[in-house]
C-alpha positions in Angstrom: 94.5 -33.9 29.8 93.5 -36.7 32.7 89.8 -36.5 34.2 90.7 -35.9 37.7 92.8 -32.6 36.9 90.4 -31.3 35.0 87.9 -31.8 37.8 90.0 -30.5 40.1 90.5 -27.6 38.1 87.0 -26.8 37.5 86.6 -27.0 41.5 89.4 -24.9 42.2 87.6 -22.0 39.6 84.4 -22.5 41.1 85.5 -22.2 44.8 87.3 -19.0 43.6 84.1 -17.8 42.3 82.2 -19.0 45.3 84.1 -17.0 47.8 85.0 -13.9 45.8 84.2 -11.0 47.8 85.2 -8.3 45.3 82.6 -5.2 45.5 82.8 -2.3 43.2 80.8 1.3 42.8 80.5 3.6 39.3 78.7 6.3 41.5 81.2 6.9 44.6 80.8 10.5 45.6 83.8 13.0 46.5 83.2 16.3 47.9 85.7 18.9 49.0 85.3 21.8 51.1 87.5 24.6 51.5 86.5 27.5 54.5 88.3 30.7 55.1 86.9 33.9 56.5 86.7 35.6 52.6 84.8 32.4 50.9 83.3 29.0 51.4 84.2 26.6 48.6 82.4 23.2 48.0 82.2 20.9 45.2 81.0 17.6 44.4 81.8 14.6 41.8 79.0 11.5 42.0 80.9 9.7 39.3 83.9 8.2 41.0 84.8 4.8 40.4 85.7 2.0 43.5 86.6 -1.4 44.0 87.7 -3.7 46.5 88.6 -7.0 47.0 88.0 -7.9 50.7 90.0 -11.5 50.1 93.1 -9.2 50.4 91.8 -5.6 51.6 92.9 -3.8 48.7 91.0 -0.8 47.7 91.0 1.7 44.7 89.5 5.0 44.0 89.5 6.8 40.5 87.9 10.3 39.9 88.0 12.9 37.1 88.9 16.3 37.9 86.5 17.7 35.4 83.8 16.0 36.5 83.8 18.3 40.2 80.8 20.6 40.2 80.7 23.9 41.7 77.7 26.3 42.9 79.6 29.0 40.5 80.7 28.2 37.1 83.4 30.5 37.3 84.8 28.8 39.9 84.7 25.4 38.4 86.5 27.0 35.5 89.3 28.5 37.6 89.6 24.9 39.1 89.8 23.0 36.1 92.2 26.0 34.1 94.1 27.6 36.9 94.4 25.2 40.1 94.0 21.7 39.1 95.0 21.8 35.3 92.7 18.9 34.4 93.5 18.8 30.5 97.4 17.9 31.9 96.2 16.1 35.0 92.8 14.9 34.1 92.4 12.1 36.9 93.1 11.5 40.9 93.3 8.4 42.0 93.9 6.2 45.2 95.6 3.0 45.3 95.7 1.3 49.0 94.7 -1.4 51.4 92.3 -1.8 54.3 94.5 -2.3 57.2 92.1 -4.1 59.4 89.5 -5.3 56.5 88.5 -8.6 58.6 87.0 -6.7 60.9 84.0 -6.1 58.1 81.8 -8.8 58.5 80.2 -8.9 55.0 77.3 -11.3 56.4 76.2 -9.3 59.5 74.6 -5.8 59.7 76.4 -3.4 61.5 78.9 -0.5 61.4 82.6 -1.5 61.1 85.6 1.2 61.4 88.6 0.4 59.7 91.8 2.3 58.9 92.9 3.0 55.2 96.4 3.4 54.0 97.8 4.2 50.5 98.9 6.6 47.8 96.7 9.3 46.9 97.7 10.9 43.6 96.3 14.4 42.7 97.8 16.6 40.1 100.7 14.6 39.2 102.2 14.4 42.5 101.7 10.5 45.0 101.3 11.0 48.5 100.7 8.5 51.2 97.8 8.9 53.3 95.8 7.3 56.4 92.4 8.0 57.3 89.7 6.0 59.0 86.8 5.0 57.1 83.4 3.4 58.2 81.6 0.3 56.6 78.0 -0.3 57.0 76.3 -3.5 56.2 72.8 -3.6 56.1 70.5 -6.0 54.3 72.9 -7.8 52.5 74.1 -4.1 51.2 77.4 -2.5 51.5 78.4 1.1 51.6 81.2 3.4 53.1 82.1 6.8 54.1 85.7 8.5 55.2 86.7 12.0 55.6 90.3 13.5 55.8 92.1 16.5 54.9 95.1 17.5 52.6 97.1 20.6 52.1 97.0 22.0 49.0 100.5 22.5 48.8 101.5 19.0 49.4 100.0 18.6 46.0 101.9 21.2 44.0 98.6 23.0 43.5 99.3 26.6 43.1 97.1 29.5 44.1 97.5 33.1 42.6 98.6 35.5 45.3 95.2 37.8 44.4 92.6 34.9 45.8 94.9 33.1 48.2 92.6 34.1 51.1 90.0 32.7 49.2 91.0 29.3 49.5 92.1 27.2 52.2 95.2 25.7 52.6 93.9 22.3 53.8 91.0 21.3 52.1 88.4 18.8 53.4 87.5 15.7 51.4 84.7 13.4 52.1 84.2 10.1 50.2 81.1 8.0 50.1 80.0 5.1 48.1 77.5 2.5 47.8 79.0 -0.8 46.4 77.8 -4.1 44.9 78.9 -7.6 44.6 81.0 -8.0 41.6 79.8 -11.2 39.6 82.4 -13.1 37.5 81.2 -13.7 34.3 81.7 -17.5 33.2 
């Protein structure tokens, strides 16, 4: 192997590391809210994993369904056993793209509004979703938030007739995360 080839390979590898713009979080927060005249239901999961590659705009989220916490333990049991069937469908996932990711200036403090589109998998069903998101850069730290709604029928979540007035047909989902730069291991 020639010295020039080896030096060129090392240079390319180092250049890739220098421009790496991959961010991650293992403590992303996902909340959902259902509001009817009969009952308000809120749950939160603060251990979602997420990764963003700002060189391509790719974004992914993953969350364990059993990690959602409710005010009432019985609600949590019904959520996992009857509605989400979390033993059969243990995870919800999102894989998509930040369509206008170049708007986010990672080296300048500010709020950046973007559009995110991708595939959301809940309860074994995958649907395309599109929503707005806001990225905040402050003191070299990156955070994000988004809010959108899903129809529970779209994800084959069955609600027994006896409690159908207690659960909204459309559930509001809010996601937030504080990201860290992924530092490559050498």
